[in-house]
Biopython code that builds the backbone (N, CA, C, O; Angstrom):
import numpy as np
from Bio.PDB.StructureBuilder import StructureBuilder

atoms = [
    (1, "MET", "N", (-20.998, -38.783, 18.246)),
    (1, "MET", "CA", (-19.870, -38.575, 18.933)),
    (1, "MET", "C", (-19.155, -37.246, 18.592)),
    (1, "MET", "O", (-18.543, -36.580, 19.427)),
    (2, "ALA", "N", (-19.284, -36.940, 17.350)),
    (2, "ALA", "CA", (-18.906, -35.533, 17.001)),
    (2, "ALA", "C", (-19.534, -34.534, 17.774)),
    (2, "ALA", "O", (-18.805, -33.645, 18.212)),
    (3, "SER", "N", (-20.712, -34.503, 18.022)),
    (3, "SER", "CA", (-21.365, -33.281, 18.656)),
    (3, "SER", "C", (-20.940, -33.358, 20.141)),
    (3, "SER", "O", (-21.002, -32.313, 20.791)),
    (4, "PHE", "N", (-20.519, -34.481, 20.738)),
    (4, "PHE", "CA", (-19.910, -34.385, 21.854)),
    (4, "PHE", "C", (-18.540, -33.688, 22.029)),
    (4, "PHE", "O", (-18.347, -32.907, 22.962)),
    (5, "PHE", "N", (-17.735, -33.943, 21.246)),
    (5, "PHE", "CA", (-16.541, -33.203, 21.005)),
    (5, "PHE", "C", (-16.526, -31.781, 20.610)),
    (5, "PHE", "O", (-15.687, -30.976, 21.013)),
    (6, "ASP", "N", (-17.557, -31.495, 19.749)),
    (6, "ASP", "CA", (-17.778, -30.111, 19.372)),
    (6, "ASP", "C", (-18.374, -29.062, 20.315)),
    (6, "ASP", "O", (-18.314, -27.844, 20.145)),
    (7, "HIS", "N", (-18.990, -29.741, 21.393)),
    (7, "HIS", "CA", (-19.616, -29.002, 22.332)),
    (7, "HIS", "C", (-18.342, -28.343, 23.380)),
    (7, "HIS", "O", (-17.313, -28.960, 23.655)),
    (8, "ASP", "N", (-18.653, -27.089, 23.827)),
    (8, "ASP", "CA", (-17.592, -26.582, 24.792)),
    (8, "ASP", "C", (-17.915, -26.932, 26.169)),
    (8, "ASP", "O", (-18.748, -26.287, 26.807)),
    (9, "HIS", "N", (-17.210, -28.054, 26.711)),
    (9, "HIS", "CA", (-17.431, -28.503, 28.024)),
    (9, "HIS", "C", (-16.580, -27.492, 28.952)),
    (9, "HIS", "O", (-15.380, -27.281, 28.771)),
    (10, "THR", "N", (-17.318, -26.921, 29.923)),
    (10, "THR", "CA", (-16.604, -26.244, 30.845)),
    (10, "THR", "C", (-16.254, -26.749, 32.095)),
    (10, "THR", "O", (-15.541, -26.161, 32.908)),
    (11, "GLY", "N", (-16.835, -27.998, 32.261)),
    (11, "GLY", "CA", (-16.684, -29.015, 33.688)),
    (11, "GLY", "C", (-16.419, -30.265, 33.101)),
    (11, "GLY", "O", (-16.046, -30.453, 31.943)),
    (12, "LEU", "N", (-16.655, -31.193, 34.054)),
    (12, "LEU", "CA", (-16.633, -32.735, 33.752)),
    (12, "LEU", "C", (-17.733, -32.937, 32.720)),
    (12, "LEU", "O", (-18.851, -32.421, 32.726)),
    (13, "ALA", "N", (-17.160, -33.874, 31.738)),
    (13, "ALA", "CA", (-18.112, -34.269, 30.668)),
    (13, "ALA", "C", (-17.576, -35.874, 30.528)),
    (13, "ALA", "O", (-16.397, -36.226, 30.491)),
    (14, "VAL", "N", (-18.695, -36.691, 30.466)),
    (14, "VAL", "CA", (-18.605, -38.061, 30.200)),
    (14, "VAL", "C", (-19.286, -38.566, 29.005)),
    (14, "VAL", "O", (-20.428, -38.264, 28.659)),
    (15, "LEU", "N", (-18.438, -39.404, 28.374)),
    (15, "LEU", "CA", (-19.229, -40.091, 27.293)),
    (15, "LEU", "C", (-19.002, -41.594, 27.472)),
    (15, "LEU", "O", (-17.875, -42.090, 27.457)),
    (16, "THR", "N", (-20.192, -42.330, 27.653)),
    (16, "THR", "CA", (-19.898, -43.744, 27.738)),
    (16, "THR", "C", (-20.542, -44.477, 26.434)),
    (16, "THR", "O", (-21.525, -44.153, 25.767)),
    (17, "LEU", "N", (-19.653, -45.573, 26.304)),
    (17, "LEU", "CA", (-20.144, -46.321, 25.196)),
    (17, "LEU", "C", (-20.483, -47.851, 25.682)),
    (17, "LEU", "O", (-19.647, -48.617, 26.163)),
    (18, "ASN", "N", (-21.811, -48.136, 25.475)),
    (18, "ASN", "CA", (-22.369, -49.211, 25.994)),
    (18, "ASN", "C", (-23.172, -50.109, 24.830)),
    (18, "ASN", "O", (-23.773, -49.564, 23.904)),
    (19, "GLY", "N", (-23.109, -51.339, 24.977)),
    (19, "GLY", "CA", (-23.497, -52.325, 24.008)),
    (19, "GLY", "C", (-23.204, -53.654, 24.075)),
    (19, "GLY", "O", (-22.304, -53.954, 24.860)),
    (20, "PRO", "N", (-23.805, -54.663, 23.365)),
    (20, "PRO", "CA", (-23.299, -55.906, 23.512)),
    (20, "PRO", "C", (-22.048, -56.178, 22.784)),
    (20, "PRO", "O", (-21.529, -55.276, 22.127)),
    (21, "ALA", "N", (-21.510, -57.380, 22.850)),
    (21, "ALA", "CA", (-20.232, -57.662, 22.247)),
    (21, "ALA", "C", (-20.324, -57.626, 20.691)),
    (21, "ALA", "O", (-21.235, -58.241, 20.137)),
    (22, "GLY", "N", (-19.602, -57.072, 20.123)),
    (22, "GLY", "CA", (-19.742, -57.017, 18.553)),
    (22, "GLY", "C", (-20.424, -55.873, 18.048)),
    (22, "GLY", "O", (-20.652, -55.797, 16.841)),
    (23, "ALA", "N", (-20.805, -54.895, 18.907)),
    (23, "ALA", "CA", (-21.527, -53.783, 18.405)),
    (23, "ALA", "C", (-20.703, -52.560, 18.013)),
    (23, "ALA", "O", (-21.227, -51.536, 17.574)),
    (24, "GLY", "N", (-19.541, -52.693, 18.170)),
    (24, "GLY", "CA", (-18.611, -51.825, 17.641)),
    (24, "GLY", "C", (-18.055, -50.598, 18.577)),
    (24, "GLY", "O", (-17.707, -49.487, 18.176)),
    (25, "LYS", "N", (-18.060, -51.043, 19.816)),
    (25, "LYS", "CA", (-17.514, -50.014, 20.843)),
    (25, "LYS", "C", (-16.227, -49.591, 20.746)),
    (25, "LYS", "O", (-15.898, -48.418, 20.920)),
    (26, "THR", "N", (-15.280, -50.706, 20.407)),
    (26, "THR", "CA", (-13.924, -50.394, 20.351)),
    (26, "THR", "C", (-13.670, -49.415, 19.139)),
    (26, "THR", "O", (-12.939, -48.435, 19.280)),
    (27, "THR", "N", (-14.230, -49.677, 18.070)),
    (27, "THR", "CA", (-14.292, -48.923, 16.975)),
    (27, "THR", "C", (-14.626, -47.419, 17.157)),
    (27, "THR", "O", (-13.980, -46.494, 16.665)),
    (28, "LEU", "N", (-15.782, -47.307, 17.971)),
    (28, "LEU", "CA", (-16.050, -45.885, 18.347)),
    (28, "LEU", "C", (-15.162, -45.352, 19.546)),
    (28, "LEU", "O", (-15.068, -44.136, 19.711)),
    (29, "TRP", "N", (-14.537, -46.199, 20.348)),
    (29, "TRP", "CA", (-13.656, -45.662, 21.207)),
    (29, "TRP", "C", (-12.364, -44.983, 20.562)),
    (29, "TRP", "O", (-11.960, -43.859, 20.859)),
    (30, "ARG", "N", (-11.768, -45.858, 19.617)),
    (30, "ARG", "CA", (-10.650, -45.539, 18.783)),
    (30, "ARG", "C", (-10.955, -44.031, 17.917)),
    (30, "ARG", "O", (-10.154, -43.099, 17.845)),
    (31, "GLU", "N", (-12.199, -44.074, 17.354)),
    (31, "GLU", "CA", (-12.612, -42.881, 16.611)),
    (31, "GLU", "C", (-12.702, -41.657, 17.637)),
    (31, "GLU", "O", (-12.394, -40.547, 17.203)),
    (32, "GLY", "N", (-13.037, -41.766, 18.751)),
    (32, "GLY", "CA", (-13.168, -40.786, 19.828)),
    (32, "GLY", "C", (-11.945, -40.133, 20.155)),
    (32, "GLY", "O", (-11.801, -38.913, 20.236)),
    (33, "ILE", "N", (-10.907, -41.161, 20.374)),
    (33, "ILE", "CA", (-9.503, -40.822, 20.674)),
    (33, "ILE", "C", (-9.079, -40.046, 19.474)),
    (33, "ILE", "O", (-8.555, -38.945, 19.640)),
    (34, "ARG", "N", (-9.260, -40.520, 18.304)),
    (34, "ARG", "CA", (-8.661, -39.679, 17.143)),
    (34, "ARG", "C", (-9.396, -38.179, 16.933)),
    (34, "ARG", "O", (-8.750, -37.184, 16.605)),
    (35, "MET", "N", (-10.775, -38.171, 17.162)),
    (35, "MET", "CA", (-11.489, -36.879, 17.074)),
    (35, "MET", "C", (-10.971, -35.955, 18.285)),
    (35, "MET", "O", (-10.802, -34.747, 18.121)),
    (36, "ALA", "N", (-10.736, -36.582, 19.481)),
    (36, "ALA", "CA", (-10.465, -35.576, 20.585)),
    (36, "ALA", "C", (-8.859, -35.062, 20.182)),
    (36, "ALA", "O", (-8.667, -33.847, 20.153)),
    (37, "GLY", "N", (-7.981, -35.774, 19.946)),
    (37, "GLY", "CA", (-6.715, -35.445, 19.478)),
    (37, "GLY", "C", (-6.062, -34.123, 19.947)),
    (37, "GLY", "O", (-5.361, -33.400, 19.238)),
    (38, "THR", "N", (-6.406, -33.897, 21.307)),
    (38, "THR", "CA", (-5.905, -32.509, 21.915)),
    (38, "THR", "C", (-5.468, -32.787, 23.089)),
    (38, "THR", "O", (-6.052, -33.620, 23.781)),
    (39, "PRO", "N", (-4.280, -32.087, 23.551)),
    (39, "PRO", "CA", (-3.660, -32.428, 25.136)),
    (39, "PRO", "C", (-4.655, -31.594, 25.917)),
    (39, "PRO", "O", (-4.503, -31.745, 27.129)),
    (40, "SER", "N", (-5.496, -30.872, 25.631)),
    (40, "SER", "CA", (-6.257, -30.130, 26.673)),
    (40, "SER", "C", (-7.446, -30.772, 26.781)),
    (40, "SER", "O", (-8.256, -30.155, 27.473)),
    (41, "LEU", "N", (-7.865, -31.899, 26.291)),
    (41, "LEU", "CA", (-8.861, -32.884, 26.497)),
    (41, "LEU", "C", (-8.521, -34.239, 27.044)),
    (41, "LEU", "O", (-8.347, -35.193, 26.286)),
    (42, "PRO", "N", (-8.419, -34.343, 28.386)),
    (42, "PRO", "CA", (-7.802, -35.808, 28.817)),
    (42, "PRO", "C", (-8.868, -36.818, 28.707)),
    (42, "PRO", "O", (-10.054, -36.599, 28.956)),
    (43, "LEU", "N", (-8.339, -38.004, 28.295)),
    (43, "LEU", "CA", (-9.073, -38.974, 28.094)),
    (43, "LEU", "C", (-8.725, -40.128, 29.206)),
    (43, "LEU", "O", (-7.579, -40.269, 29.631)),
    (44, "MET", "N", (-9.709, -40.854, 29.591)),
    (44, "MET", "CA", (-9.431, -41.967, 30.735)),
    (44, "MET", "C", (-10.133, -43.195, 30.122)),
    (44, "MET", "O", (-10.135, -44.269, 30.723)),
]
sb = StructureBuilder()
sb.init_structure("model")
sb.init_model(0)
sb.init_chain("A")
sb.init_seg("    ")
for serial, (resi, resn, name, xyz) in enumerate(atoms, 1):
    if name == "N":
        sb.init_residue(resn, " ", resi, " ")
    sb.init_atom(name, np.array(xyz, "f"), 0.0, 1.0, " ", f" {name:<3s}", serial, name[0])
structure = sb.get_structure()
């Protein structure tokens, strides 16, 4: 995930989190929000 946020995206960029229940997707999502932490990077 860190390499995704470190990359200089000039257009649309999508990061998806897929996996079975209990795999830790919510934990990764929360960490992604923390890592993004910038108004110039919209999250949906």
